[in-house]
PQR file with spaces between the fields and no chain letter, atoms N, CA, C, O and H, PARSE charges and radii, in Angstrom:
ATOM       1  N    MET     1       0.812   -1.160    0.127 -0.4000 1.5000
ATOM       2  CA   MET     1       0.152   -0.262    0.009 -0.0000 2.0000
ATOM       3  C    MET     1       1.030    1.176    0.149  0.5500 1.7000
ATOM       4  O    MET     1       1.867    1.363    1.033 -0.5500 1.4000
ATOM       5  N    SER     2       0.753    1.933   -0.662 -0.4000 1.5000
ATOM       6  CA   SER     2       1.430    3.545   -0.965 -0.0000 2.0000
ATOM       7  C    SER     2       1.131    4.160    0.350  0.5500 1.7000
ATOM       8  O    SER     2       0.086    3.873    0.935 -0.5500 1.4000
ATOM       9  H    SER     2       0.074    1.781   -1.380  0.4000 1.0000
ATOM      10  N    GLN     3       2.415    5.400    1.090 -0.4000 1.5000
ATOM      11  CA   GLN     3       1.918    5.903    2.023 -0.0000 2.0000
ATOM      12  C    GLN     3       1.151    6.731    1.634  0.5500 1.7000
ATOM      13  O    GLN     3       0.303    6.749    2.527 -0.5500 1.4000
ATOM      14  H    GLN     3       3.264    5.633    0.615  0.4000 1.0000
ATOM      15  N    SER     4       0.859    7.454    0.884 -0.4000 1.5000
ATOM      16  CA   SER     4      -0.435    8.179    0.678 -0.0000 2.0000
ATOM      17  C    SER     4      -1.977    7.473    0.629  0.5500 1.7000
ATOM      18  O    SER     4      -3.004    8.082    0.927 -0.5500 1.4000
ATOM      19  H    SER     4       1.548    7.439    0.159  0.4000 1.0000
ATOM      20  N    LYS     5      -1.926    6.231    0.243 -0.4000 1.5000
ATOM      21  CA   LYS     5      -2.869    5.320    0.788 -0.0000 2.0000
ATOM      22  C    LYS     5      -3.415    5.489    1.978  0.5500 1.7000
ATOM      23  O    LYS     5      -4.423    6.107    2.320 -0.5500 1.4000
ATOM      24  H    LYS     5      -1.091    5.736    0.000  0.4000 1.0000
ATOM      25  N    ARG     6      -2.308    4.608    2.827 -0.4000 1.5000
ATOM      26  CA   ARG     6      -1.974    4.491    4.011 -0.0000 2.0000
ATOM      27  C    ARG     6      -2.170    5.629    5.199  0.5500 1.7000
ATOM      28  O    ARG     6      -2.601    5.396    6.329 -0.5500 1.4000
ATOM      29  H    ARG     6      -1.489    4.106    2.549  0.4000 1.0000
ATOM      30  N    GLU     7      -1.800    6.762    4.742 -0.4000 1.5000
ATOM      31  CA   GLU     7      -2.445    8.061    5.197 -0.0000 2.0000
ATOM      32  C    GLU     7      -3.789    8.217    5.281  0.5500 1.7000
ATOM      33  O    GLU     7      -4.380    8.580    6.298 -0.5500 1.4000
ATOM      34  H    GLU     7      -1.450    6.951    3.825  0.4000 1.0000
ATOM      35  N    GLN     8      -4.388    7.901    4.031 -0.4000 1.5000
ATOM      36  CA   GLN     8      -5.797    8.699    3.794 -0.0000 2.0000
ATOM      37  C    GLN     8      -6.738    7.000    4.632  0.5500 1.7000
ATOM      38  O    GLN     8      -7.822    7.082    5.210 -0.5500 1.4000
ATOM      39  H    GLN     8      -3.908    7.606    3.205  0.4000 1.0000
ATOM      40  N    VAL     9      -6.185    6.069    4.506 -0.4000 1.5000
ATOM      41  CA   VAL     9      -6.855    5.158    5.381 -0.0000 2.0000
ATOM      42  C    VAL     9      -6.751    5.383    7.084  0.5500 1.7000
ATOM      43  O    VAL     9      -7.756    5.061    7.717 -0.5500 1.4000
ATOM      44  H    VAL     9      -5.304    6.002    4.036  0.4000 1.0000
ATOM      45  N    VAL    10      -5.682    5.874    7.780 -0.4000 1.5000
ATOM      46  CA   VAL    10      -5.705    6.149    9.140 -0.0000 2.0000
ATOM      47  C    VAL    10      -6.385    7.541    9.119  0.5500 1.7000
ATOM      48  O    VAL    10      -6.971    7.550   10.202 -0.5500 1.4000
ATOM      49  H    VAL    10      -4.865    6.136    7.266  0.4000 1.0000
ATOM      50  N    SER    11      -6.689    8.923    8.405 -0.4000 1.5000
ATOM      51  CA   SER    11      -6.925    9.413    8.670 -0.0000 2.0000
ATOM      52  C    SER    11      -8.891    9.411    8.296  0.5500 1.7000
ATOM      53  O    SER    11      -9.722   10.320    8.317 -0.5500 1.4000
ATOM      54  H    SER    11      -6.213    8.915    7.525  0.4000 1.0000
ATOM      55  N    HIS    12      -8.967    8.264    8.055 -0.4000 1.5000
ATOM      56  CA   HIS    12     -10.455    7.765    8.037 -0.0000 2.0000
ATOM      57  C    HIS    12     -10.760    6.845    9.313  0.5500 1.7000
ATOM      58  O    HIS    12     -11.771    6.833   10.015 -0.5500 1.4000
ATOM      59  H    HIS    12      -8.293    7.526    8.038  0.4000 1.0000
ATOM      60  N    LEU    13      -9.643    6.113    9.404 -0.4000 1.5000
ATOM      61  CA   LEU    13     -10.207    5.147   10.617 -0.0000 2.0000
ATOM      62  C    LEU    13     -10.344    6.457   11.831  0.5500 1.7000
ATOM      63  O    LEU    13     -11.232    6.311   12.671 -0.5500 1.4000
ATOM      64  H    LEU    13      -8.822    6.123    8.834  0.4000 1.0000
ATOM      65  N    ARG    14      -9.433    7.759   11.910 -0.4000 1.5000
ATOM      66  CA   ARG    14      -9.279    8.216   13.102 -0.0000 2.0000
ATOM      67  C    ARG    14     -10.804    8.820   13.217  0.5500 1.7000
ATOM      68  O    ARG    14     -11.499    8.899   14.231 -0.5500 1.4000
ATOM      69  H    ARG    14      -8.711    7.877   11.228  0.4000 1.0000
ATOM      70  N    TYR    15     -11.150    9.268   11.721 -0.4000 1.5000
ATOM      71  CA   TYR    15     -12.409   10.245   11.747 -0.0000 2.0000
ATOM      72  C    TYR    15     -13.576    9.408   12.850  0.5500 1.7000
ATOM      73  O    TYR    15     -13.953    9.807   13.952 -0.5500 1.4000
ATOM      74  H    TYR    15     -10.586    9.204   10.898  0.4000 1.0000
ATOM      75  N    VAL    16     -14.039    7.918   12.001 -0.4000 1.5000
ATOM      76  CA   VAL    16     -14.829    6.886   12.049 -0.0000 2.0000
ATOM      77  C    VAL    16     -14.884    6.928   13.405  0.5500 1.7000
ATOM      78  O    VAL    16     -15.911    7.392   13.902 -0.5500 1.4000
ATOM      79  H    VAL    16     -13.732    7.594   11.106  0.4000 1.0000
ATOM      80  N    ARG    17     -13.434    6.297   14.589 -0.4000 1.5000
ATOM      81  CA   ARG    17     -13.562    6.291   14.950 -0.0000 2.0000
ATOM      82  C    ARG    17     -13.657    7.088   16.470  0.5500 1.7000
ATOM      83  O    ARG    17     -13.832    6.582   17.578 -0.5500 1.4000
ATOM      84  H    ARG    17     -12.600    5.920   14.186  0.4000 1.0000
ATOM      85  N    GLN    18     -13.474    8.538   16.092 -0.4000 1.5000
ATOM      86  CA   GLN    18     -13.369   10.016   16.917 -0.0000 2.0000
ATOM      87  C    GLN    18     -15.477    9.919   16.543  0.5500 1.7000
ATOM      88  O    GLN    18     -16.189   10.179   17.514 -0.5500 1.4000
ATOM      89  H    GLN    18     -13.332    8.949   15.192  0.4000 1.0000
ATOM      90  N    GLU    19     -15.984    9.663   15.574 -0.4000 1.5000
ATOM      91  CA   GLU    19     -17.059    9.791   15.534 -0.0000 2.0000
ATOM      92  C    GLU    19     -18.569    8.394   16.573  0.5500 1.7000
ATOM      93  O    GLU    19     -19.652    8.452   17.154 -0.5500 1.4000
ATOM      94  H    GLU    19     -15.406    9.452   14.786  0.4000 1.0000
ATOM      95  N    LEU    20     -17.814    7.674   16.272 -0.4000 1.5000
ATOM      96  CA   LEU    20     -17.950    6.030   16.923 -0.0000 2.0000
ATOM      97  C    LEU    20     -18.349    6.572   18.609  0.5500 1.7000
ATOM      98  O    LEU    20     -19.378    6.436   19.271 -0.5500 1.4000
ATOM      99  H    LEU    20     -16.934    7.627   15.799  0.4000 1.0000
ATOM     100  N    ARG    21     -17.098    7.192   18.900 -0.4000 1.5000
ATOM     101  CA   ARG    21     -16.873    7.660   20.608 -0.0000 2.0000
ATOM     102  C    ARG    21     -17.913    8.344   21.264  0.5500 1.7000
ATOM     103  O    ARG    21     -18.567    8.240   22.301 -0.5500 1.4000
ATOM     104  H    ARG    21     -16.262    7.302   18.363  0.4000 1.0000
ATOM     105  N    GLU    22     -17.801    9.314   19.974 -0.4000 1.5000
ATOM     106  CA   GLU    22     -19.001   10.615   20.838 -0.0000 2.0000
ATOM     107  C    GLU    22     -20.284   10.230   20.535  0.5500 1.7000
ATOM     108  O    GLU    22     -21.226   10.885   20.981 -0.5500 1.4000
ATOM     109  H    GLU    22     -17.269    9.398   19.131  0.4000 1.0000
ATOM     110  N    MET    23     -20.539    8.847   19.545 -0.4000 1.5000
ATOM     111  CA   MET    23     -22.028    8.248   19.950 -0.0000 2.0000
ATOM     112  C    MET    23     -22.130    7.493   20.831  0.5500 1.7000
ATOM     113  O    MET    23     -23.295    7.276   21.164 -0.5500 1.4000
ATOM     114  H    MET    23     -19.773    8.315   19.182  0.4000 1.0000
ATOM     115  N    HIS    24     -21.216    6.872   21.486 -0.4000 1.5000
ATOM     116  CA   HIS    24     -21.210    6.073   22.221 -0.0000 2.0000
ATOM     117  C    HIS    24     -21.138    6.632   23.521  0.5500 1.7000
ATOM     118  O    HIS    24     -21.571    6.212   24.593 -0.5500 1.4000
ATOM     119  H    HIS    24     -20.269    7.048   21.216  0.4000 1.0000
ATOM     120  N    GLN    25     -20.645    7.437   23.289 -0.4000 1.5000
ATOM     121  CA   GLN    25     -20.503    8.937   25.105 -0.0000 2.0000
ATOM     122  C    GLN    25     -21.910    9.394   25.073  0.5500 1.7000
ATOM     123  O    GLN    25     -22.435    9.412   26.186 -0.5500 1.4000
ATOM     124  H    GLN    25     -20.293    7.779   22.418  0.4000 1.0000
ATOM     125  N    GLY    26     -22.629    9.754   24.120 -0.4000 1.5000
ATOM     126  CA   GLY    26     -23.928   10.219   24.506 -0.0000 2.0000
ATOM     127  C    GLY    26     -25.251    8.898   24.882  0.5500 1.7000
ATOM     128  O    GLY    26     -26.235    8.967   25.620 -0.5500 1.4000
ATOM     129  H    GLY    26     -22.202    9.739   23.216  0.4000 1.0000
ATOM     130  N    VAL    27     -24.783    7.875   24.100 -0.4000 1.5000
ATOM     131  CA   VAL    27     -25.052    6.819   24.728 -0.0000 2.0000
ATOM     132  C    VAL    27     -25.521    6.311   26.322  0.5500 1.7000
ATOM     133  O    VAL    27     -26.558    5.995   26.906 -0.5500 1.4000
ATOM     134  H    VAL    27     -23.985    7.819   23.501  0.4000 1.0000
ATOM     135  N    LEU    28     -23.769    6.476   26.674 -0.4000 1.5000
ATOM     136  CA   LEU    28     -23.681    6.228   27.982 -0.0000 2.0000
ATOM     137  C    LEU    28     -24.129    7.151   28.986  0.5500 1.7000
ATOM     138  O    LEU    28     -24.667    6.874   30.059 -0.5500 1.4000
ATOM     139  H    LEU    28     -22.927    6.732   26.199  0.4000 1.0000
ATOM     140  N    GLU    29     -23.731    8.739   28.324 -0.4000 1.5000
ATOM     141  CA   GLU    29     -24.248    9.355   29.616 -0.0000 2.0000
ATOM     142  C    GLU    29     -25.627   10.031   29.464  0.5500 1.7000
ATOM     143  O    GLU    29     -25.974   10.476   30.558 -0.5500 1.4000
ATOM     144  H    GLU    29     -23.295    8.964   27.453  0.4000 1.0000
ATOM     145  N    ASP    30     -26.454   10.246   28.584 -0.4000 1.5000
ATOM     146  CA   ASP    30     -27.564   11.103   28.335 -0.0000 2.0000
ATOM     147  C    ASP    30     -28.822    9.440   27.576  0.5500 1.7000
ATOM     148  O    ASP    30     -29.826    9.698   26.913 -0.5500 1.4000
ATOM     149  H    ASP    30     -26.173    9.885   27.695  0.4000 1.0000
ATOM     150  N    GLY    31     -28.557    8.505   27.781 -0.4000 1.5000
ATOM     151  CA   GLY    31     -29.027    7.305   27.319 -0.0000 2.0000
ATOM     152  C    GLY    31     -29.976    7.592   25.926  0.5500 1.7000
ATOM     153  O    GLY    31     -30.990    6.941   25.675 -0.5500 1.4000
ATOM     154  H    GLY    31     -27.741    8.294   28.319  0.4000 1.0000
ATOM     155  N    LEU    32     -29.486    8.617   25.131 -0.4000 1.5000
ATOM     156  CA   LEU    32     -29.807    8.850   24.007 -0.0000 2.0000
ATOM     157  C    LEU    32     -29.294    8.346   23.031  0.5500 1.7000
ATOM     158  O    LEU    32     -28.071    8.405   22.900 -0.5500 1.4000
ATOM     159  H    LEU    32     -28.662    9.146   25.335  0.4000 1.0000
ATOM     160  N    LEU    33     -30.213    7.624   21.949 -0.4000 1.5000
ATOM     161  CA   LEU    33     -29.541    6.888   20.871 -0.0000 2.0000
ATOM     162  C    LEU    33     -29.038    8.084   19.468  0.5500 1.7000
ATOM     163  O    LEU    33     -29.679    9.123   19.304 -0.5500 1.4000
ATOM     164  H    LEU    33     -31.207    7.576   22.055  0.4000 1.0000
ATOM     165  N    PRO    34     -27.991    7.766   18.684 -0.5600 1.5000
ATOM     166  CA   PRO    34     -27.399    8.700   17.637  0.2800 2.0000
ATOM     167  C    PRO    34     -28.462    8.875   16.844  0.5500 1.7000
ATOM     168  O    PRO    34     -29.036    7.855   16.462 -0.5500 1.4000
ATOM     169  N    GLU    35     -28.991   10.246   16.397 -0.4000 1.5000
ATOM     170  CA   GLU    35     -29.604   10.246   15.318 -0.0000 2.0000
ATOM     171  C    GLU    35     -29.281    9.462   13.548  0.5500 1.7000
ATOM     172  O    GLU    35     -28.183    9.077   13.146 -0.5500 1.4000
ATOM     173  H    GLU    35     -28.525   11.074   16.707  0.4000 1.0000
ATOM     174  N    GLY    36     -30.364    9.424   12.917 -0.4000 1.5000
ATOM     175  CA   GLY    36     -30.375    7.984   11.809 -0.0000 2.0000
ATOM     176  C    GLY    36     -28.845    9.077   10.813  0.5500 1.7000
ATOM     177  O    GLY    36     -27.804    8.640   10.321 -0.5500 1.4000
ATOM     178  H    GLY    36     -31.256    9.737   13.244  0.4000 1.0000
ATOM     179  N    GLY    37     -29.325   10.398   10.864 -0.4000 1.5000
ATOM     180  CA   GLY    37     -28.335   10.842    9.888 -0.0000 2.0000
ATOM     181  C    GLY    37     -26.631   10.721   10.458  0.5500 1.7000
ATOM     182  O    GLY    37     -25.740   10.628    9.614 -0.5500 1.4000
ATOM     183  H    GLY    37     -30.170   10.753   11.264  0.4000 1.0000
ATOM     184  N    GLU    38     -26.361   10.731   11.659 -0.4000 1.5000
ATOM     185  CA   GLU    38     -25.490   10.660   12.265 -0.0000 2.0000
ATOM     186  C    GLU    38     -24.801    9.278   11.859  0.5500 1.7000
ATOM     187  O    GLU    38     -23.622    9.080   11.567 -0.5500 1.4000
ATOM     188  H    GLU    38     -27.085   10.807   12.345  0.4000 1.0000
ATOM     189  N    ILE    39     -25.856    8.384   11.919 -0.4000 1.5000
ATOM     190  CA   ILE    39     -25.465    6.886   11.910 -0.0000 2.0000
ATOM     191  C    ILE    39     -25.004    6.754   10.169  0.5500 1.7000
ATOM     192  O    ILE    39     -24.080    6.002    9.861 -0.5500 1.4000
ATOM     193  H    ILE    39     -26.814    8.544   12.156  0.4000 1.0000
ATOM     194  N    ARG    40     -25.586    7.384    9.342 -0.4000 1.5000
ATOM     195  CA   ARG    40     -25.345    7.662    7.547 -0.0000 2.0000
ATOM     196  C    ARG    40     -24.222    8.083    7.507  0.5500 1.7000
ATOM     197  O    ARG    40     -23.611    7.821    6.471 -0.5500 1.4000
ATOM     198  H    ARG    40     -26.337    7.995    9.592  0.4000 1.0000
ATOM     199  N    GLY    41     -23.583    8.783    8.438 -0.4000 1.5000
ATOM     200  CA   GLY    41     -22.733    9.548    8.003 -0.0000 2.0000
ATOM     201  C    GLY    41     -21.473    8.765    8.481  0.5500 1.7000
ATOM     202  O    GLY    41     -20.600    8.702    7.616 -0.5500 1.4000
ATOM     203  H    GLY    41     -24.079    8.996    9.280  0.4000 1.0000
ATOM     204  N    VAL    42     -21.150    8.092    9.786 -0.4000 1.5000
ATOM     205  CA   VAL    42     -20.568    7.394   10.138 -0.0000 2.0000
ATOM     206  C    VAL    42     -20.225    5.971    8.882  0.5500 1.7000
ATOM     207  O    VAL    42     -19.124    5.549    8.528 -0.5500 1.4000
ATOM     208  H    VAL    42     -21.859    8.143   10.489  0.4000 1.0000
ATOM     209  N    MET    43     -21.744    5.461    8.404 -0.4000 1.5000
ATOM     210  CA   MET    43     -21.597    4.505    7.011 -0.0000 2.0000
ATOM     211  C    MET    43     -20.918    5.022    6.065  0.5500 1.7000
ATOM     212  O    MET    43     -19.957    4.448    5.554 -0.5500 1.4000
ATOM     213  H    MET    43     -22.639    5.804    8.692  0.4000 1.0000
ATOM     214  N    ALA    44     -21.396    6.328    5.673 -0.4000 1.5000
ATOM     215  CA   ALA    44     -20.435    6.759    4.550 -0.0000 2.0000
ATOM     216  C    ALA    44     -19.067    6.931    4.467  0.5500 1.7000
ATOM     217  O    ALA    44     -18.418    6.946    3.421 -0.5500 1.4000
ATOM     218  H    ALA    44     -22.176    6.795    6.088  0.4000 1.0000
ATOM     219  N    GLN    45     -18.679    7.048    5.486 -0.4000 1.5000
ATOM     220  CA   GLN    45     -17.263    7.026    6.009 -0.0000 2.0000
ATOM     221  C    GLN    45     -16.738    5.563    6.234  0.5500 1.7000
ATOM     222  O    GLN    45     -15.532    5.314    6.223 -0.5500 1.4000
ATOM     223  H    GLN    45     -19.206    7.035    6.336  0.4000 1.0000
ATOM     224  N    MET    46     -17.155    5.149    6.322 -0.4000 1.5000
ATOM     225  CA   MET    46     -16.867    3.362    6.083 -0.0000 2.0000
ATOM     226  C    MET    46     -16.933    2.804    4.687  0.5500 1.7000
ATOM     227  O    MET    46     -15.863    2.507    4.155 -0.5500 1.4000
ATOM     228  H    MET    46     -18.134    5.350    6.331  0.4000 1.0000
ATOM     229  N    GLU    47     -17.909    2.650    4.115 -0.4000 1.5000
ATOM     230  CA   GLU    47     -18.009    3.017    2.546 -0.0000 2.0000
ATOM     231  C    GLU    47     -16.935    3.436    1.869  0.5500 1.7000
ATOM     232  O    GLU    47     -16.286    2.720    1.106 -0.5500 1.4000
ATOM     233  H    GLU    47     -18.778    2.891    4.547  0.4000 1.0000
ATOM     234  N    ALA    48     -16.653    4.860    2.170 -0.4000 1.5000
ATOM     235  CA   ALA    48     -15.596    5.580    2.100 -0.0000 2.0000
ATOM     236  C    ALA    48     -14.341    4.638    1.944  0.5500 1.7000
ATOM     237  O    ALA    48     -13.843    4.161    0.924 -0.5500 1.4000
ATOM     238  H    ALA    48     -17.180    5.442    2.790  0.4000 1.0000
ATOM     239  N    LEU    49     -13.997    4.521    3.217 -0.4000 1.5000
ATOM     240  CA   LEU    49     -12.788    3.768    3.185 -0.0000 2.0000
ATOM     241  C    LEU    49     -12.287    1.969    2.718  0.5500 1.7000
ATOM     242  O    LEU    49     -11.162    1.531    2.480 -0.5500 1.4000
ATOM     243  H    LEU    49     -14.401    4.909    4.046  0.4000 1.0000
ATOM     244  N    LEU    50     -13.715    1.211    2.727 -0.4000 1.5000
ATOM     245  CA   LEU    50     -13.574   -0.031    2.001 -0.0000 2.0000
ATOM     246  C    LEU    50     -12.803    0.331    0.329  0.5500 1.7000
ATOM     247  O    LEU    50     -11.752   -0.120   -0.125 -0.5500 1.4000
ATOM     248  H    LEU    50     -14.629    1.567    2.921  0.4000 1.0000
ATOM     249  N    GLU    51     -13.843    1.355   -0.339 -0.4000 1.5000
ATOM     250  CA   GLU    51     -13.887    1.659   -1.791 -0.0000 2.0000
ATOM     251  C    GLU    51     -12.010    2.195   -1.666  0.5500 1.7000
ATOM     252  O    GLU    51     -11.420    1.683   -2.618 -0.5500 1.4000
ATOM     253  H    GLU    51     -14.697    1.722    0.030  0.4000 1.0000
ATOM     254  N    LEU    52     -11.317    2.794   -1.035 -0.4000 1.5000
ATOM     255  CA   LEU    52     -10.325    3.379   -0.969 -0.0000 2.0000
ATOM     256  C    LEU    52      -9.401    2.119   -0.918  0.5500 1.7000
ATOM     257  O    LEU    52      -8.391    1.921   -1.594 -0.5500 1.4000
ATOM     258  H    LEU    52     -11.796    3.210   -0.261  0.4000 1.0000
ATOM     259  N    LEU    53      -9.980    1.287    0.055 -0.4000 1.5000
ATOM     260  CA   LEU    53      -9.040    0.276    0.773 -0.0000 2.0000
ATOM     261  C    LEU    53      -8.901   -1.054   -1.185  0.5500 1.7000
ATOM     262  O    LEU    53      -7.825   -1.375   -1.690 -0.5500 1.4000
ATOM     263  H    LEU    53     -10.800    1.448    0.604  0.4000 1.0000
ATOM     264  N    GLU    54      -9.902   -1.347   -1.586 -0.4000 1.5000
ATOM     265  CA   GLU    54     -10.306   -1.843   -2.415 -0.0000 2.0000
ATOM     266  C    GLU    54     -10.152   -1.368   -4.057  0.5500 1.7000
ATOM     267  O    GLU    54     -10.431   -2.032   -5.055 -0.5500 1.4000
ATOM     268  H    GLU    54     -10.776   -1.086   -1.176  0.4000 1.0000
ATOM     269  N    GLY    55      -9.720   -0.268   -3.987 -0.4000 1.5000
ATOM     270  CA   GLY    55      -9.447    0.540   -5.155 -0.0000 2.0000
ATOM     271  C    GLY    55     -10.251    0.825   -6.286  0.5500 1.7000
ATOM     272  O    GLY    55      -9.959    1.300   -7.384 -0.5500 1.4000
ATOM     273  H    GLY    55      -9.493    0.271   -3.176  0.4000 1.0000
ATOM     274  N    LYS    56     -11.632    0.329   -5.658 -0.4000 1.5000
ATOM     275  CA   LYS    56     -13.152    0.332   -6.639 -0.0000 2.0000
ATOM     276  C    LYS    56     -14.012    0.692   -6.134  0.5500 1.7000
ATOM     277  O    LYS    56     -14.018    0.747   -4.904 -0.5500 1.4000
ATOM     278  H    LYS    56     -11.870   -0.057   -4.766  0.4000 1.0000
ATOM     279  N    THR    57     -15.384    1.192   -7.091 -0.4000 1.5000
ATOM     280  CA   THR    57     -16.475    1.592   -6.052 -0.0000 2.0000
ATOM     281  C    THR    57     -17.065    0.258   -5.546  0.5500 1.7000
ATOM     282  O    THR    57     -17.092   -0.830   -6.121 -0.5500 1.4000
ATOM     283  H    THR    57     -15.379    1.147   -8.090  0.4000 1.0000
ATOM     284  N    ALA    58     -17.590    0.655   -4.175 -0.4000 1.5000
ATOM     285  CA   ALA    58     -18.254   -0.685   -3.778 -0.0000 2.0000
ATOM     286  C    ALA    58     -19.272   -0.486   -4.301  0.5500 1.7000
ATOM     287  O    ALA    58     -19.484    0.571   -4.894 -0.5500 1.4000
ATOM     288  H    ALA    58     -17.568    1.540   -3.708  0.4000 1.0000
ATOM     289  N    LYS    59     -20.410   -1.729   -4.189 -0.4000 1.5000
ATOM     290  CA   LYS    59     -21.967   -1.889   -4.471 -0.0000 2.0000
ATOM     291  C    LYS    59     -22.467   -0.859   -3.780  0.5500 1.7000
ATOM     292  O    LYS    59     -21.932   -0.755   -2.676 -0.5500 1.4000
ATOM     293  H    LYS    59     -20.238   -2.588   -3.707  0.4000 1.0000
ATOM     294  N    LYS    60     -23.364    0.017   -4.025 -0.4000 1.5000
ATOM     295  CA   LYS    60     -24.683    0.960   -3.345 -0.0000 2.0000
ATOM     296  C    LYS    60     -25.765   -0.497   -3.001  0.5500 1.7000
ATOM     297  O    LYS    60     -26.105   -1.501   -3.627 -0.5500 1.4000
ATOM     298  H    LYS    60     -23.798   -0.067   -4.922  0.4000 1.0000
ATOM     299  N    HIS    61     -26.015    0.047   -1.742 -0.4000 1.5000
ATOM     300  CA   HIS    61     -27.212   -1.059   -1.412 -0.0000 2.0000
ATOM     301  C    HIS    61     -28.340    0.311   -1.179  0.5500 1.7000
ATOM     302  O    HIS    61     -28.138    1.483   -0.861 -0.5500 1.4000
ATOM     303  H    HIS    61     -25.738    0.863   -1.234  0.4000 1.0000
ATOM     304  N    LYS    62     -29.658   -0.503   -1.519 -0.4000 1.5000
ATOM     305  CA   LYS    62     -30.412    0.112   -1.550 -0.0000 2.0000
ATOM     306  C    LYS    62     -31.330    0.240   -0.186  0.5500 1.7000
ATOM     307  O    LYS    62     -31.439   -0.704    0.597 -0.5500 1.4000
ATOM     308  H    LYS    62     -29.821   -1.455   -1.777  0.4000 1.0000
ATOM     309  N    PRO    63     -31.979    1.515    0.013 -0.5600 1.5000
ATOM     310  CA   PRO    63     -32.741    1.234    1.595  0.2800 2.0000
ATOM     311  C    PRO    63     -33.524    0.427    1.617  0.5500 1.7000
ATOM     312  O    PRO    63     -33.846    0.249    0.442 -0.5500 1.4000
ATOM     313  N    ASP    64     -34.361   -0.555    2.568 -0.4000 1.5000
ATOM     314  CA   ASP    64     -35.174   -1.366    3.058 -0.0000 2.0000
ATOM     315  C    ASP    64     -36.407   -0.348    2.678  0.5500 1.7000
ATOM     316  O    ASP    64     -37.567   -0.654    2.953 -0.5500 1.4000
ATOM     317  H    ASP    64     -34.100   -0.411    3.522  0.4000 1.0000
């Protein structure tokens, strides 16, 4: 994996980890579940990371 790609992966992982920590903190402290938009945002970041790692466009999932 090239250094540039590795840096992008690390950056994506840090972002996703921070977002998940914030969601978890909200659940623990306030007992509130994250909003759907927040979850979709993190999922989009995870999909972008997967695409970056695979080097191709991942299949889009249809909403249920």
